[in-house]
C-alpha positions in Angstrom: -17.6 -0.7 -36.0 -16.7 2.2 -33.0 -13.8 2.7 -31.0 -14.1 4.4 -27.7 -12.0 5.6 -24.1 -12.9 4.3 -21.8 -12.0 4.0 -18.2 -9.8 5.9 -16.4 -8.6 7.7 -18.7 -12.0 9.7 -19.9 -12.3 10.2 -15.5 -9.0 12.2 -15.1 -9.5 14.4 -18.5 -12.8 15.3 -16.4 -10.5 15.8 -13.1 -8.0 17.6 -15.1 -5.4 15.1 -13.9 -2.7 13.5 -16.1 -4.0 10.5 -18.3 -1.5 8.2 -18.4 -2.9 5.1 -19.6 -5.6 4.6 -21.7 -7.9 1.6 -22.3 -10.5 1.2 -25.3 -13.8 -0.4 -26.1 -14.6 -1.8 -30.0 -18.3 -2.0 -30.5 -18.9 -3.6 -33.0 -16.7 -5.7 -34.0 -15.4 -9.4 -34.4 -11.5 -11.0 -33.4 -11.9 -11.7 -36.9 -12.5 -8.3 -38.3 -9.7 -7.0 -35.5 -7.0 -9.8 -37.1 -8.1 -8.4 -40.4 -7.0 -4.8 -39.8 -3.6 -6.1 -38.2 -4.6 -6.3 -34.2 -2.6 -8.5 -32.7 -4.9 -10.8 -30.0 -3.7 -10.9 -26.4 -6.2 -12.0 -23.7 -7.0 -15.4 -22.7 -10.3 -14.6 -20.5 -11.9 -12.2 -23.2 -10.9 -11.1 -26.8 -8.1 -7.6 -26.1 -6.1 -7.0 -29.1 -2.6 -5.2 -29.6 -3.0 -1.8 -31.7 -0.2 -3.0 -34.7 1.3 0.4 -34.2 1.5 1.9 -31.4 0.3 -1.5 -29.1 -2.8 0.2 -27.3 -5.0 -2.3 -25.8 -8.0 -2.5 -27.2 -11.0 -4.8 -25.3 -14.0 -6.5 -27.9 -17.1 -5.1 -25.9 -18.3 -7.4 -23.7 -21.2 -8.7 -20.9 -20.1 -10.9 -18.2 -22.5 -13.6 -15.7 -21.4 -15.1 -12.5 -20.5 -18.7 -12.4 -18.1 -19.1 -10.1 -16.8 -17.9 -6.7 -14.5 -14.7 -6.3 -13.5 -12.0 -9.0 -12.3 -14.5 -11.5 -15.6 -16.6 -11.3 -17.2 -15.3 -14.8 -18.4 -16.3 -18.0 -17.8 -13.3 -20.6 -19.5 -13.0 -24.0 -18.4 -10.9 -26.4 -20.0 -10.7 -30.2 -20.8 -7.3 -32.8 -24.0 -6.5 -31.1 -23.0 -6.0 -27.7 -23.6 -2.6 -27.1 -21.3 -0.2 -25.3 -24.3 1.0 -22.7 -24.2 -3.1 -22.0 -20.1 -3.0 -21.8 -20.4 -0.1 -19.2 -22.7 -1.5 -16.8 -20.4 -4.1 -15.9 -17.9 -1.6 -14.5 -17.2 -1.0 -10.9 -17.8 2.9 -9.9 -19.9 5.1 -12.1 -16.9 7.5 -12.7 -15.3 4.5 -14.1 -18.5 3.9 -16.5 -18.2 6.9 -19.2 -17.2 6.7 -23.1 -15.6 9.0 -25.1 -16.3 8.9 -28.6 -13.3 9.8 -31.2 -15.5 13.5 -31.6 -14.7 14.1 -27.8 -18.6 13.4 -27.1 -19.4 12.1 -24.0 -21.1 9.0 -23.2 -22.3 8.9 -19.8 -25.0 6.4 -19.6 -24.9 5.5 -15.3 -24.3 9.2 -14.3 -20.6 9.2 -14.0 -19.9 12.6 -14.1 -22.5 14.1 -11.9 -21.1 11.7 -9.1 -17.3 13.4 -10.3 -18.9 16.6 -9.3 -20.6 14.9 -6.1 -17.8 14.0 -5.3 -18.9 10.3 -4.4 -17.7 7.1 -5.7 -21.0 4.8 -5.7 -21.1 1.5 -7.5 -23.3 1.0 -11.0 -25.3 -1.6 -10.7 -26.3 -4.2 -7.9 -24.1 -6.6 -10.0 -20.8 -4.5 -8.0 -21.8 -7.7 -5.3 -20.6 -10.0 -7.5 -17.2 -9.8 -7.6 -15.5 -9.2 -4.2 -12.4 -8.0 -5.7 -14.2 -4.5 -6.3 -14.6 -4.1 -2.3 -10.3 -3.5 -2.6 -10.5 -1.5 -5.7 -13.6 1.2 -3.7 -11.4 1.5 -1.2 -7.9 2.0 -3.3 -10.5 4.8 -4.7 -11.2 6.6 -1.8 -7.1 6.8 -0.7 -6.2 7.9 -4.6 -8.9 11.0 -4.3 -9.5 10.8 -0.5 -8.1 14.5 -1.1 -9.9 15.4 -3.1 -12.7 15.6 -1.0 -14.2 12.0 -2.5 -16.3 9.8 -0.2 -17.9 6.3 -0.8 -21.8 6.2 -0.9 -23.7 4.6 1.9 -25.5 2.1 -0.7 -22.0 1.2 -1.9 -20.4 0.9 1.4 -24.1 -1.7 2.3 -22.8 -3.7 -0.9 -18.8 -4.3 0.5 -20.3 -4.9 3.9 -22.5 -8.0 2.4 -19.2 -8.8 0.0 -16.9 -8.5 3.6 -19.8 -10.8 5.3 -20.7 -13.4 2.7 -17.4 -14.9 2.8 -16.0 -14.4 -0.7 -13.2 -12.2 0.1 -11.3 -15.8 1.0 -11.6 -16.5 -2.6 -9.1 -13.6 -3.5 -5.2 -14.2 -4.2 -3.0 -13.3 -2.0 -0.9 -12.1 -4.8 -4.1 -10.2 -6.0 -4.4 -9.0 -2.2 -1.1 -7.8 -2.0 -1.2 -6.3 -5.6 -4.2 -4.1 -4.4 -3.0 -3.5 -1.0 0.8 -2.3 -2.5 -0.4 0.3 -5.3 -3.2 1.3 -2.2 0.3 2.1 -0.2 1.5 4.3 -2.4 -2.1 6.3 -3.3 -1.4 9.9 -1.4 -3.9 9.2 1.7 -3.0 5.2 2.3 -4.7 4.9 5.4 -8.3 5.4 3.8 -7.6 1.7 2.0 -7.8 0.2 5.4 -10.1 3.2 7.5 -12.0 2.1 4.0 -11.9 -2.1 5.0 -12.3 -1.4 8.4 -15.3 0.4 8.2 -17.0 -2.4 5.8 -15.7 -5.6 7.7 -13.2 -6.0 5.3 -10.4 -5.7 6.7 -11.1 -8.4 10.2 -11.0 -10.7 7.2 -8.0 -9.9 4.9 -5.8 -8.3 7.6 -7.5 -9.1 11.3 -3.7 -8.5 12.5 -4.3 -4.8 12.3 -7.9 -4.9 12.6 -7.5 -6.4 16.3 -5.2 -2.8 16.8 -9.3 -0.6 17.3 -9.9 -0.2 20.2 -6.5 -1.0 22.2 -5.5 2.0 23.9 -2.2 3.5 24.9 -0.3 6.1 27.6 -2.6 9.1 26.9 0.6 11.2 27.6 2.7 9.5 24.3 -0.5 9.1 22.3 -2.9 11.6 22.7 -5.1 9.7 19.7 -5.4 6.8 22.4 -6.4 4.7 20.2 -3.6 1.9 18.5 -5.6 1.3 15.5 -6.0 4.8 14.8 -2.5 5.8 15.5 -1.6 3.1 13.2 -3.7 4.6 11.0 -2.5 8.5 11.3 1.1 6.3 10.9 0.5 5.3 7.4 -0.6 8.6 6.4 2.7 10.4 7.2 4.1 7.4 4.9 2.7 9.2 2.3 3.3 12.8 3.7 7.1 12.3 4.1 6.4 10.3 0.9 8.1 6.7 1.8 9.0 3.9 -0.4 6.6 1.1 -0.6 8.8 -1.0 2.6 8.9 1.7 4.1 5.3 2.2 4.1 4.1 -1.1 4.7 6.2 -0.8 7.7 4.1 1.6 9.0 1.3 -0.6 8.9 3.0 -3.4 10.7 5.1 -1.5 13.4 3.1 -1.9 16.3 0.9 -5.2 15.9 2.1 -6.4 19.5 0.3 -3.7 21.0 -2.9 -6.2 19.6 -1.9 -9.0 21.6 -1.0 -7.3 25.2 -3.3 -8.6 27.9 -6.0 -6.2 28.2 -5.2 -6.3 32.3 -1.6 -4.5 31.3 -2.5 -1.4 28.9 -2.9 1.3 28.4 1.0 -0.2 28.8 2.8 -2.8 26.0 5.9 -3.8 27.4 7.9 -6.1 24.8 5.2 -5.2 21.9 8.4 -5.0 19.6 9.4 -8.7 20.3 5.4 -9.9 20.5 4.7 -8.2 17.0 7.3 -9.9 15.5 5.6 -13.3 15.0 2.6 -11.6 13.6 4.8 -9.6 10.7 6.2 -12.6 9.9 2.5 -14.1 9.7 1.2 -11.3 7.2 4.4 -11.2 5.2 4.0 -14.5 4.5 0.0 -14.9 3.9 0.8 -12.4 1.4 3.4 -13.0 -0.6 5.8 -9.6 0.5 8.6 -8.6 -1.8 11.3 -9.5 0.5 12.8 -6.0 1.2 9.2 -5.2 2.5 9.4 -7.8 4.4 12.5 -7.4 5.4 12.2 -3.5 6.8 8.9 -4.3 8.0 10.6 -6.9 10.4 13.4 -4.4 11.3 10.9 -1.5 12.4 8.8 -3.8 14.3 11.5 -4.5 16.6 13.4 -1.6 16.3 11.3 1.3 16.1 11.7 2.0 19.7 15.8 2.3 19.1 15.5 4.7 16.6 13.0 6.7 19.1 15.7 6.2 22.1 18.6 7.7 19.7 20.2 10.3 21.9 20.1 7.7 24.7 21.7 5.0 23.5 25.5 3.7 24.2 27.6 3.2 21.1 27.8 -0.4 21.5 23.1 -0.3 21.1 24.3 2.2 18.2 26.6 -0.6 16.9 24.3 -3.7 17.3 21.5 -1.2 15.3 23.4 -1.1 12.5 24.5 -4.8 12.3 20.7 -5.7 12.8 20.6 -2.9 9.9 23.1 -4.6 7.8 24.5 -1.1 6.8 27.7 -2.4 6.0 26.3 -4.0 2.8 22.7 -2.6 2.7 23.5 1.5 3.4 20.4 2.2 1.9 17.6 0.3 4.1 18.8 3.1 7.0 16.6 5.7 5.0 13.7 3.4 4.8 14.3 2.4 8.9 14.2 5.8 9.8 10.9 7.2 7.9 9.0 4.8 9.1 10.1 6.0 12.3 9.5 9.4 12.0 6.2 8.5 10.3 5.4 6.3 13.7 6.7 9.5 16.4 4.3 11.9 13.4 1.1 9.6 14.2 0.2 11.1 17.6 -2.6 14.1 17.1 -0.8 17.4 18.3 2.6 15.1 19.5 3.2 14.9 15.7 3.9 18.5 15.0 7.3 18.0 17.1 10.1 17.6 15.0 12.0 14.3 15.0 15.8 14.7 15.5 16.3 11.7 16.4 16.5 10.8 12.2 19.2 13.1 11.5 21.3 12.1 14.8 21.1 8.3 13.5 22.1 9.6 9.8 24.9 11.2 11.1 26.1 8.2 14.0 25.6 5.4 10.4 28.1 8.2 8.4 30.5 7.3 11.7 30.0 4.1 11.2 30.6 3.7 7.5 33.3 5.5 7.3 35.2 3.1 9.0 37.5 1.0 6.3 38.7 -2.7 6.3 41.6 -1.5 3.6 44.3 -0.4 6.9 43.8 -3.5 8.9 44.0 -5.6 5.5 47.4 -3.7 5.4 48.3 -5.4 8.7 47.8 -8.4 7.7 45.1 -9.5 9.2 41.9 -11.5 8.1 39.5 -14.1 9.5 37.9 -13.2 12.4 40.6 -11.7 14.1 40.0 -9.4 10.8 35.8 -9.0 11.7 36.8 -7.9 15.7 39.1 -5.3 14.8 36.6 -4.0 12.3 33.8 -4.1 14.5 36.0 -2.6 17.5 37.1 0.2 14.9 33.3 0.5 14.4 32.7 0.9 18.0 35.2 4.0 18.7 34.3 5.2 15.8 31.0 5.6 17.0 32.1 6.6 20.8 33.6 9.3 18.8 31.0 10.5 17.4 28.7 10.1 20.5 31.2 12.5 22.3 31.6 15.0 19.7 27.8 15.4 19.4 27.6 16.2 23.2 25.5 12.5 23.8 
């Protein structure tokens, strides 16, 4: 029995990055031998065992054969005579197909270390094209390592394009696509994930609402990048620069979907794109079964982002309606995600994105005034029900009017 560290732990150590999760492969063992040593079996598809003391996962070396459609359509084979090289060749990228023995010796049969040095994401074997999930995984690794200078090998991008054209992406479950996309959104360069999917044709299969934004022009005086798809990619990139949470990054991706439905005769203007986009955002949220906090913020940012951009122009009554739509009295934490996504939108505009965004602090201060109004004095007056609600709204409106006057707006 021989045990090796494999995959990401080996790759990240060679890159000098922190190693979080360590995967182990066991060569020359049977399930009975593993259990005899106290390992606990888990996993339905192939034998994976938990270490009796550390709880770490140890998988028996295995081979796989395509037996159906999609990323789950494989038959796995494990036996004591399966070699480490046979196990590694079934992996997605060469930089993930390296192993390390107990003595620290590197086993690299497919050139992973050379590709790390060359900063190339390259598939290990032609079997790559049998698993549609690998299109998303490669795009996610591209998003993770883009700032280090990594790019996808041309031949790998060709295989990804063939997979996108084959229709196999439709076999991916909504939950799996969302999981990969959510992880990609939290990478250092989430825009690279979507740019890579667009480059291989997968974006039009998975997120056609975003794909159709490419080639749609916007007014150059407000959007020097002109192309709406390029704008959205810059906004998503800025959402990472601002270190926004997942709901705000998802909202940044979907905020301008309405511009994809503007008739060409009306270009480059996009009147009422905010409300037209709501139907598309709802469709995408439903298709991928997106978590509720991500769904809700994406809809709010889609509908109200131009309110944030025009914050200094908003009357007290409009500010009141905005904060009521955001449900700030019960969901005060929602404000940061909202203004964050809107700031990312403002920053994603080539050189215009270098301008400061004082609207964010202005809305934060206005929200503070709104939330400072307490219902307690009104309750002490004996108000309740509809009367209490009306009086509370009037008090908040007055607080916002006073705030505007004090701020010179």
